C-alpha positions in Angstrom: 0.0 0.0 0.0 1.2 3.5 -0.8 4.0 1.9 -2.7 5.6 0.6 0.5 6.5 -3.1 0.4 7.4 -3.0 4.1 3.8 -2.1 5.1 1.9 -5.2 4.1 4.4 -7.4 2.4 3.3 -11.0 1.4 -0.4 -10.1 2.3 -0.6 -7.3 -0.3 1.1 -9.6 -2.9 -1.4 -12.4 -2.4 -4.7 -10.8 -1.3 -7.7 -10.3 -3.7 -7.7 -6.8 -4.9 -9.6 -4.3 -2.7 -13.2 -3.4 -3.6 -13.6 -0.1 -5.5 -13.9 2.7 -3.2 -12.9 6.4 -3.1 -12.8 9.6 -1.1 -15.8 11.3 0.4 -16.7 14.3 -1.6 -19.5 16.7 -0.5 -21.9 16.1 2.2 -23.6 12.9 3.2 -26.2 11.6 5.7 -26.1 8.4 7.8 -27.6 7.1 11.0 -24.0 5.8 12.1 -20.6 7.0 10.9 -17.8 4.5 11.5 -14.3 5.7 11.6 -11.7 3.2 10.6 -11.7 0.3 7.9 -10.3 -2.5 10.0 -11.8 -5.6 11.7 -13.8 -3.6 14.3 -15.1 -0.9 12.1 -16.2 -3.2 9.2 -17.8 -5.7 11.7 -19.8 -3.1 13.3 -20.8 -1.6 9.9 -22.0 -5.0 8.7 -24.1 -5.8 11.7 -25.6 -2.4 11.7 -26.4 -2.5 7.9 -28.0 -6.0 8.2 -30.3 -4.5 10.9 -31.4 -1.8 8.5 -29.3 1.1 9.7 -27.6 3.6 7.2 -23.9 3.5 7.8 -21.1 5.5 6.4 -17.5 4.4 6.9 -14.5 6.6 6.8 -11.0 5.3 6.2 -8.0 7.6 6.4 -6.1 5.4 3.9 -7.1 2.1 2.4 -9.1 -0.8 3.8 -6.8 -2.8 6.1 -4.2 -0.2 6.1 -3.5 -0.5 10.0 -2.9 -3.7 12.1 -5.7 -5.5 10.2 -3.6 -5.8 7.1 -0.3 -6.4 8.7 -0.6 -9.0 11.5 0.6 -12.7 11.5 -3.0 -13.9 10.9 -3.3 -16.0 13.9 -7.0 -16.3 15.0 -6.7 -17.0 18.6 -9.1 -17.1 21.6 -8.6 -15.1 24.7 -6.0 -12.4 25.4 -2.3 -12.5 26.2 -2.8 -12.6 29.9 -4.0 -15.6 31.8 -7.8 -16.1 32.1 -7.7 -15.9 36.0 -5.6 -12.7 35.8 -8.1 -11.2 33.4 -11.0 -12.2 35.7 -9.2 -10.7 38.7 -8.6 -7.5 37.0 -12.1 -7.0 35.8 -13.8 -8.5 38.6 -17.6 -9.4 38.5 -19.4 -9.4 36.2 -17.2 -8.4 33.5 -14.2 -10.8 33.8 -15.9 -14.1 33.2 -18.2 -12.4 30.6 -15.1 -11.2 28.6 -13.4 -14.7 28.9 -16.5 -16.4 27.6 -16.9 -13.9 24.7 -13.1 -14.1 23.6 -13.2 -18.0 23.9 -15.9 -17.9 21.2 -14.0 -15.4 19.1 -12.5 -17.7 16.5 -15.8 -19.3 15.9 -17.3 -15.9 15.2 -14.7 -15.1 12.7 -14.9 -18.6 11.0 -18.7 -18.3 10.8 -18.5 -14.9 9.2 -16.0 -16.2 6.5 -17.9 -19.3 5.8 -21.4 -17.4 5.8 -20.2 -14.8 3.2 -17.7 -17.0 1.3 -14.8 -14.9 2.1 -11.6 -16.1 0.3 -8.8 -15.6 2.9 -7.0 -18.9 3.2 -8.8 -20.2 6.2 -7.2 -23.0 8.1 -9.0 -24.5 11.2 -6.3 -26.7 12.4 -5.7 -24.8 15.7 -2.6 -22.9 17.1 0.5 -24.0 19.0 1.8 -22.0 21.8 5.2 -23.4 22.3 7.2 -23.6 25.6 10.7 -22.6 25.9 12.4 -24.4 28.8 10.9 -25.3 32.2 9.5 -21.8 32.9 7.7 -21.8 29.5 6.2 -25.3 30.1 5.0 -24.2 33.5 3.4 -21.1 32.0 1.4 -23.1 29.3 0.4 -25.7 31.9 -1.0 -22.9 34.0 -2.8 -21.4 31.0 -4.3 -24.8 30.0 -5.5 -25.5 33.5 -7.3 -22.1 33.7 -9.0 -22.6 30.4 -9.9 -26.2 30.9 -11.8 -25.4 34.1 -13.9 -23.2 31.8 -14.5 -26.0 29.4 -12.1 -24.9 26.6 -10.9 -27.8 24.3 -7.1 -27.2 24.7 -4.5 -29.6 25.8 -0.8 -29.6 26.6 1.5 -31.7 24.3 4.8 -33.0 25.6 8.1 -32.4 23.9 8.0 -35.2 21.5 4.4 -34.5 20.5 5.3 -30.9 20.0 8.3 -31.8 17.9 6.0 -34.0 15.6 3.4 -31.2 15.3 6.2 -28.6 14.4 8.7 -30.7 12.5 11.6 -29.2 14.3 12.6 -27.1 17.3 13.6 -28.0 20.8 10.6 -27.0 22.8 9.5 -28.4 26.1 5.9 -28.7 25.2 3.1 -26.9 23.6 -0.5 -25.6 24.2 -2.7 -26.9 21.4 -5.9 -24.7 21.1 -8.4 -26.5 18.8 -10.6 -23.4 18.7 -8.2 -21.4 16.8 -6.7 -21.2 13.3 -5.0 -18.9 10.7 -6.2 -16.7 7.9 -4.7 -14.4 5.3 -5.5 -11.1 7.4 -5.6 -8.6 4.6 -7.8 -10.8 2.5 -10.1 -11.2 5.4 -10.6 -7.5 6.0 -11.0 -6.9 2.3 -13.7 -9.5 2.3 -15.4 -7.9 5.1 -15.4 -4.6 3.1 -17.2 -6.4 0.2 -19.7 -7.8 2.6 -20.3 -4.4 4.0 -20.7 -2.7 0.7 -23.2 -5.5 -0.5 -25.1 -4.8 2.9 -25.5 -1.1 1.8 -22.6 0.4 3.8 -21.1 3.6 2.1 -17.4 3.1 2.3 -15.1 6.1 1.7 -11.3 5.6 1.6 -8.5 8.3 1.6 -11.0 10.1 3.8 -9.1 11.0 7.0 -11.4 12.5 9.7 -10.2 16.1 10.5 -13.1 17.6 12.5 -15.9 16.5 14.7 -18.7 18.7 16.0 -21.7 17.9 18.1 -24.7 19.9 17.0 -26.8 18.7 19.8 -28.8 16.2 17.9 -26.2 14.9 15.4 -22.5 14.7 14.8 -20.9 16.4 11.8 -17.7 14.6 11.0 -15.6 16.5 8.5 -12.8 15.2 5.9 -10.7 17.2 3.6 -13.4 17.2 0.8 -16.7 16.4 2.6 -18.7 15.6 5.7 -21.1 13.1 7.2 -23.9 13.9 9.6 -24.9 11.1 11.8 -26.6 10.3 15.2 -24.0 8.0 16.2 -20.1 7.6 15.9 -18.0 4.4 16.2 -14.4 5.2 16.6 -12.6 2.1 15.4 -9.1 3.3 14.7 -7.1 1.7 17.6 -3.4 1.9 17.3 -3.3 3.9 13.9 -5.9 6.7 14.9 -5.5 10.3 14.2 -7.7 13.3 14.3 -10.4 14.3 16.9 -10.2 11.1 19.0 -6.4 10.3 18.5 -6.2 10.0 22.4 -7.4 6.5 22.0 -4.1 5.8 20.1 -2.0 7.8 22.6 -3.1 5.7 25.6 -1.2 2.7 24.1 2.4 1.7 23.9 3.2 0.9 20.3 5.3 -2.2 19.8 6.6 -3.0 16.3 6.1 -6.5 15.1 7.8 -7.8 11.8 7.3 -10.8 9.5 9.5 -12.3 6.7 8.1 -14.8 4.2 10.0 -17.5 2.3 9.3 -18.4 -1.4 7.0 -21.5 -1.5 8.9 -24.3 -0.1 9.3 -27.8 -1.8 6.7 -30.5 -1.2 9.1 -32.4 1.0 9.7 -29.4 3.3 6.0 -28.5 3.5 5.2 -32.0 4.7 7.8 -32.2 7.3 7.3 -28.6 8.6 4.0 -27.9 10.4 2.4 -30.8 8.6 -1.1 -30.1 10.1 -0.9 -26.3 9.3 -1.2 -24.9 12.8 0.1 -21.4 13.4 2.6 -21.2 16.2 4.4 -18.7 18.5 6.5 -19.3 21.6 6.8 -18.1 25.1 10.0 -16.1 24.7 10.2 -12.6 26.3 10.8 -11.4 22.7 8.6 -13.9 21.1 8.7 -15.4 17.6 5.8 -16.8 15.4 5.7 -19.0 12.5 3.1 -20.4 10.0 2.5 -21.3 6.5 0.4 -19.4 4.0 -1.8 -21.5 1.5 0.9 -21.5 -1.2 3.6 -23.0 1.2 5.5 -20.0 2.1 6.7 -20.0 5.7 5.9 -16.7 7.5 8.3 -16.1 10.4 8.2 -13.0 12.7 9.1 -11.3 16.0 9.1 -8.0 17.8 11.0 -5.3 15.9 10.8 -2.6 13.2 12.2 -3.1 9.8 13.8 0.3 9.7 17.4 1.6 9.4 19.9 -0.8 11.2 17.0 -2.8 12.6 16.1 -4.1 9.1 19.4 -5.9 8.8 19.7 -7.0 12.4 16.1 -8.6 12.3 16.6 -10.2 8.9 19.9 -11.8 10.0 18.3 -13.2 13.2 15.3 -14.6 11.2 17.8 -16.5 9.0 19.7 -17.9 12.0 16.6 -18.7 13.9 14.8 -20.6 11.0 18.0 -22.5 10.3 18.1 -23.6 14.0 14.5 -24.3 14.0 14.4 -26.2 10.8 17.8 -27.5 9.7 16.2 -29.3 6.8 15.3 -26.0 5.2 18.8 -25.4 3.8 19.5 -22.1 2.1 17.0 -19.3 3.1 15.7 -16.6 0.9 12.8 -14.3 1.8 10.5 -12.7 -0.8 8.8 -10.3 1.5 9.3 -8.5 4.7 7.0 -6.1 6.5 6.0 -4.9 9.9 3.2 -3.0 11.9 2.3 -1.8 15.3 0.7 -3.6 18.3 -1.1 -1.3 20.7 -0.4 -2.4 24.3 -2.5 -0.9 27.2 -1.3 -0.7 30.8 -2.8 -4.0 31.9 -2.7 -5.8 28.6 -6.6 -5.6 28.3 -8.8 -4.0 25.8 -10.8 -0.8 26.7 -14.4 0.4 26.0 -14.7 4.1 25.7 -17.6 6.6 25.6 -15.7 9.5 24.1 -18.7 11.8 23.9 -22.4 11.8 23.4 -23.2 8.8 21.3 -19.5 8.3 20.5 -18.2 4.7 21.4 -15.1 2.8 20.9 -13.2 -0.3 21.6 -9.4 -0.3 21.5 -6.3 -1.9 22.9 -6.1 -5.4 21.4 -2.7 -6.1 22.6 -1.7 -8.2 19.6 -5.0 -10.1 19.5 -6.9 -8.1 16.9 -8.6 -10.6 14.7 -11.3 -12.3 16.8 -11.6 -9.5 19.5 -11.9 -6.8 16.7 -14.5 -8.9 14.9 -16.4 -9.6 18.1 -16.2 -6.1 19.5 -17.7 -4.6 16.3 -20.6 -6.8 16.6 -21.0 -5.7 20.3 -20.7 -2.0 19.2 -23.5 -2.6 16.7 -25.8 -4.2 19.5 -25.1 -1.3 21.8 -26.0 1.4 19.1 -29.1 -0.6 18.2 -30.2 -0.7 21.8 -30.1 -4.4 22.1 -27.6 -4.3 24.9 -26.9 -1.6 27.6 -23.7 -0.8 29.4 -24.5 -3.4 32.1 -24.5 -6.2 29.4 -21.0 -5.2 27.8 -18.0 -7.3 28.2 -16.0 -4.4 29.6 -16.7 -1.4 31.9 -16.6 2.1 30.6 -13.0 3.3 30.9 -11.7 6.8 30.9 -9.0 7.4 28.3 -5.6 7.3 30.1 -2.4 9.2 28.8 0.5 6.7 28.9 3.4 8.4 30.7 6.9 8.3 29.0 5.3 6.6 25.9 8.0 7.6 23.4 10.8 6.3 25.8 9.1 3.0 26.4 8.5 2.5 22.6 12.3 3.3 22.1 13.1 0.8 24.7 11.1 -1.9 23.0 12.7 -1.3 19.6 16.3 -1.2 21.1 15.6 -4.2 23.3 14.4 -6.3 20.4 17.3 -5.3 18.4 19.7 -6.3 21.1 18.2 -9.6 21.6 18.1 -10.4 17.8 21.7 -9.2 17.5 23.0 -11.9 19.9 20.3 -14.7 19.9 20.4 -17.9 17.8 24.1 -17.6 16.7 25.3 -20.9 15.4 
């Protein structure tokens, strides 16, 4: 997108073309204006339009320009933090309500894909959370125990079982989550856009929101060339937001995450590496992830930005790590490399905000955007439709917090990832 191969990489190369959209020109009327063309925004727009609501969606760049088009493509249940920790932070009734909702997240995504025939390389083989050392094994065992007591179909694999599932590595075990899977993330979000257009949503791209004024009965949302008047506003910009409600973005620490993709591997390699096509990531403090796309490209990623000296440091580390993980792979080349931003909140939990009269938002997905974004979009639609109240939501209303020393913390994450990757996995 925008001629930058490091923004969306493989996903831009292999996704179906985006639907035909253009900028907002002139004045428009809607019942609800959605700001942001990612998973949350498009999910909310679809569910509202299917209920007969007039929806206008404004995207500052292109559909899937933010995290929705750049991520690894793992469709996971839950959040990064443990279920019991989540329940303890949120308390009653929100804790268990959110855990239950997020546990059903992958199924919601898969149902949408299958209902609308979205072509996005869906694989429903589950995901593997791979344990590094004794500490990593204890972590996944605790996570499994907490999910199993809530009835989740997840299991712990021992070291030998894990090696068979992965086809390499030296992990002490893995958590197999059969609820989960993988998708081509940019293809999914573009598919959602097509569904939204078919449902009657008016989508305007290259339409950054510059102004927002409350007239008392309606909101007037202004762009460079036009405006939309609507009763409700859904802010679905998360870590990439600008404009009138950019405080949603500023409350998060932005952590870069990159991916490299190999050319399609040979048939022999494709049957020996991740033979069942699970997506995987590990318990490392600077974690790594790996998965296949539908054509047999191995996608490998970790924390870091492909900028300046970091680009060469992270690329060299990726080559070393893949050779150690899968010695059978031989000479390594990458045909694509890209990165995006993960928005991290202070407690690693998402937020529900009321940003003004009839202005609502979910944000802070903490690296788990696909299923939560899709789910929370439908929740926002239900709230706007009056089908649920604040008491029924999966999260309490939260004030927007300004993260102190945000720039310094972000610089620390980048520098720390570079340092780890400079020294780790040397042969």
